N, C-alpha and C positions, 0 to 999 in steps of 0.2 A: 782670570787673572786679577780683575779689578776688585774682586773681594780680599785680595791679598795687601792692598795699598794700606798704608798706616795714615789714618785720619787724626788729626786734632781733636781733642775734646776740651772743653771750656769749664772751668770750675771757679765760681765766685768765691773770694777769700772775705770780702768785705764789701757792703753795698752802701754808699751815700752815708758813711760814718762821719760824725762830726767829733773832733778830738781837739783839746786845748792844752794838753800836757803829754809828757813822756809816756809811753804805754808799752805793753807787750801782749800779744794776742794770746788766745787759748790755743791748744794744739790742734791743728787741722790734718786730716789724713787726704793725700792725694795719690793717685796710682803712680807707679814707676814708670819712667819713660825714657825713650831715646833722646828727646829734647824738652825743654821746658821754656816758655816765652812769659814771663810774669809782666802784667801792665799795671800802672799806677796812673789814675787819673784824678787830678785835683779839680775840683769845679768850683771852689771857693777857698779864698784864704784872706784873712784880716789880721789886723794888728800893726803894730810898728816893727817893721824888718823881721816879719815872721819867717821861719825856716823850719824845713821838714826833712829829716833824714831817715830813710826807710831801708830796712835790711830784712832778708829773708835768711832764717836760721833753720840749721838742720840738726839732727841727734844721731850720735854714733852709739847709744845705748838704748834704742826705742823708747825715749821720751824723757829720760831722767836729766840729762844734760843737753844743752843747746849751744851751738856755736853759729856765728854768722859765716854763711856761705857766699853771699853776694849782697850788694846794696845797689840802690838806685842812687843817681846823681842828685844831690841836693836840690829840693823844691822851694821856691819862694814865692810862689803865686799860682795862678791857674795855668796847667800845663799837662802833658800826658808823656809818661815816659816808658820804654820796653826795655825790658832786661832778658836777654837771651843766653840760655844755659844748656850746652851740650856737653853733659858728663864724659869724662874720659876720653875726649877727643885728642888731647895730647897737642894742641897748638900752642906751642912755647911754654907749656907747664913743667916740662922735665927739669928738674933740679931748681926750680924757682920756689920763693917763698913769700907770702903775702901776710900783711897784718891781720890778726884776729881782733876785732873789736866789736862792741856792741852794735854800733851804727856807723862806724868809720872803716878805714883800711880799703884794701883793694876793691875796685867796683865788682868784679867778677873773677873767680879763680877757676872756672870751669870745673867746679867741684862735682862730687856725688850729692844728688838731691835724694833724701831719705824720704820713705812714705809719710812719716809724720814730720811736719814743719811748724814754725811760728814765723810771724812777722814781728819786728820790732820798730818802733819808731821813737827818735829824739826829736821833740819840738821845742823851739826856743823863739825868743823875740819878748816884746811887750805886749801883753794881752794876745798871744797869737791863738788863731782857730783855722783849723783846716777842714774841708768837707772833702772826702775822697772816695773812691771805689778802687779795689784791687782784685785781680782775677788773674788766672793762669791757664794758659792753653798748653795741653800735654800732648805729645806725640807717643803714645804708648808703646811698650815693647812687645805686647801680642795683644790680641784680641781679647784674651783673658783677664787682661788687668783693668 
């Protein structure tokens, strides 16, 4: 019976990257899952009033078009944030609408996470710089993913 338990698997999306301007990542492939926990850890921030807005983007057409599915709360210094997504859980989502913006809007719409994702960040302030690591833990739908 223990072999049937779902176990989370971790995937590094960015490791100790230093960014000073707004950017979008390359396409990243992750397994489909029952739930996702994205972690953003800022280990250094500098500049005057630096801000980092980070969003997870998904694609409805296998990689041509990307839309923001969820975003982290704005970062202004050293911190770690977790963004939990449980697709199709229906917790308060029926009949609701959320803003779709590059890095603004709803924090989490409990949306579908596609196999191909990107992350996008808006960095602002005077001479801002952020060093961060981004990863995701995925509870897979089956042992075959």
